[in-house]
N, C-alpha and C positions, 0 to 999 in steps of 0.2 A: 976358810972354805965352809966350815960348819955354820958360821954365823950368816954367810951369804945365802946358803941353801935354806936356812931357817927363815930368813927374811923373805925370800921369794915365796915360800910355802905359805907364810902367814898372810901376805898382802895379795895373793892371787886367788884366794878363796873368799866366799861371801862372809860378811861380818859375823853372822851368828856362828857359822862353822869355824871361822877363823879363831874365835875366842873359846868356843866350846872344845875344840880339838887340840888346843895349844897344850904343849907338854910342860910349859914353864908356868909358874904361879902368877896370877894377875889379881889385882884388888877386886873384890866383889862389887864395889861401887862403880868402878870403871866398866866392868862387864855388863851390869844392869843398864847403865846409861847408853852404852853402845847398842844393846838390843832394843831399847825403847826408841832410839833414833832411827834404827833400821825399820822397825815395824811401822813407825809413824810415816816414814817416807813411802813405804809400800802402800799403806792405806790411802795416803794422799793421792798417789798415782792412780790407784784403782778408782777413787771417787771422781777424779778428773775425767777418766775414760767414760764412766757412767754419765756424768754431766754432759760431756760432749756428744754422747750418743743421744741423750734426750733432746738436746738443743737441735741436733741435726734432724731428728724425726719430727720435731715440732715445726721446724722451719721449712721442711720439705713441701713444695707446692702441691696442692691438690689438683689432680688432673681434671676433675669436674669443674673447678673454678675457672679454667681456661676456656671452657665452652660458653660462648656468648650467643644470645639470641640475635639473629640478623636484624639489622635496623628496620627492614621492611616488615618484620613481624612483631616489633615492639609496641606499636601504637594501634589500639583498636579503632575501628571506624566509628564515625558519629552515628548514633542511633537515628532511626527514621520514624518520626511520629506522624508527619505529613510529608509526602513526596511532592514533586513539582506539579503533578497532575491535580492533586488535592488542593494545592495552593492556588492553582489557576481557577479552581471552582469557587474560591472565596474572593480573591483579589481581582479587580477589573483590569489591572495592568497587563500589558503585553510587550513584546519586544519593540524597542530596545529598552523599555523602562521597567520591566519586572526585575527587581534586584534581590529577590529571595529565592534560594535554591532548595532549601530543606528546613523543616521545623524539627528540632531535636528534643524539645520539651514544651508541653502545653498544658496550661491550667485555664479552662474557659472563664473569660471575664476577669482573670487575675493577672496572668503573665504568659509570656511565650519567649522561647529562645530559638533563634533560627540562624542559618549560616548563608553567607554569600561567598562563593568561590570566585576569587578575583583572578582573572586570566588575562594574558596579553591580547587575547582576541576580543576583549570588551571594546565596544565601539567608541568609548571616550578616550582610550589611550593614544590613538594617533595624533590627537590634538592636545593631550594633557599628560605628559609632555612628550614630544617625539624623542628627545634625548634621555629623558628620565620619566618613565611611566609611573605616575602617581594617581591614585583614585581621588577624584575631586571630593572635597569635604561636603559640598552640598548633596552629592549623591550618597555619601555615607548617611547623612541625615535623612534623605529620602528612603533609603533602604530600611533604616530603623523605624521610620514612620509606617512603612508597609508592614513591618512585624507588629507594630501597634494595631494596625488595621486587622490583622489576623486575630488579635485578642478581642477586638470589639465586634467583628463581623460574624462571629459564629452564632448559630441558631440558639445555643445555650444562653446567649446574652440578648437575643432578640434583635440582632442586627442583620443587615444584608448589604451587598456590594453597591447598591444604589444610593445609600445614605451615609457615606463615609467621606469626610473631608479633612485635609490637613490644615488646621487653624492657626498654629503658631509654634514658635520655639523660644525657649529662654535658657540662659546660663549654659549655652553650648560651648564646649571647649574641645579643641583638637590637640591630642597629646603626641601622637606619632604619625608619620606618613604611612599609608597603606599602599603597597606596591603589588605588581603582578606576581602571582605565586602565593600570595597570602590567602588565608581563610578568615574571613570576617565573621566573628561570632557575636550576635546581637541579642541582648536581653531587654525586653520591654515589660515594665511592671505598672499596673494601674494604681494610681495614688488616690484619685478622687473621681467620682462619677456623679454628675447631676443630670438625671434622666429628664427632669422637667425642662431644662434648658438645652438638653442634648449636647452637653459638654463633658469631655473626659480628659483628665490630666494624667499624664504618664511620665514615668522616669525611664530613661534609656541609657544603656552603656554598651559600647562595642569594644571587642577585644581581638587581638591577634596574638596567639601564643601565650595567653594569660595576661598580657599587658593591655591596659586601657588605652585605646587610640582615639575614642570619641565618647562624649557624654553630654547629657543635657536633659531639659524638661520639655515635654511635648504637649501641645493642646490639640485635641481631636474634636471635631464637630460632627454630630450625628443628627439626623432629622427624619421625620416620617415621610413616606413615599407620597 
């Protein structure tokens, strides 16, 4: 009975108390080893709790990161350097052949960037094509030539709408189709100007969403009134 009671008392108490309060002699080496094991286990458990707490706090989602800007507010509008009324004062083209809606960048006699908003209401879509509305490539070239006209016909260059002609095109390539709903962004850059002969050579590229859809070299003819 005594041995059973002693056994229950020893194994029901924590390790440190169990060996420190024992009335029977124990080897000092055994006592030290037991205390080191108990303390190491306690320290390991405590470190795990701290580590789990840190990981939990770091992994917790930030409420601010869930707030996203609505898609209608993410993209700024194109700037307006020349609006449609100013364009009409320079170009002689009128409906249905005026294919430039806004100039968004302009360097007189050097370059211009303009946009054409392609809509299903454009007069060429009913015939090109009824089942798949695609902007004709020749009209993309014409729109780019009109942007070139804006570069050449400004007073700073000495031009006017009476002496501008589309003389030729070279190395034209169509990369992707342009469809209703696209915004055609066209850049025309003057490469060479021979005032004596009234010839201007320009490089043009048209983009939709940053992708090149058309490019080529343009020859513009100017002459005195």
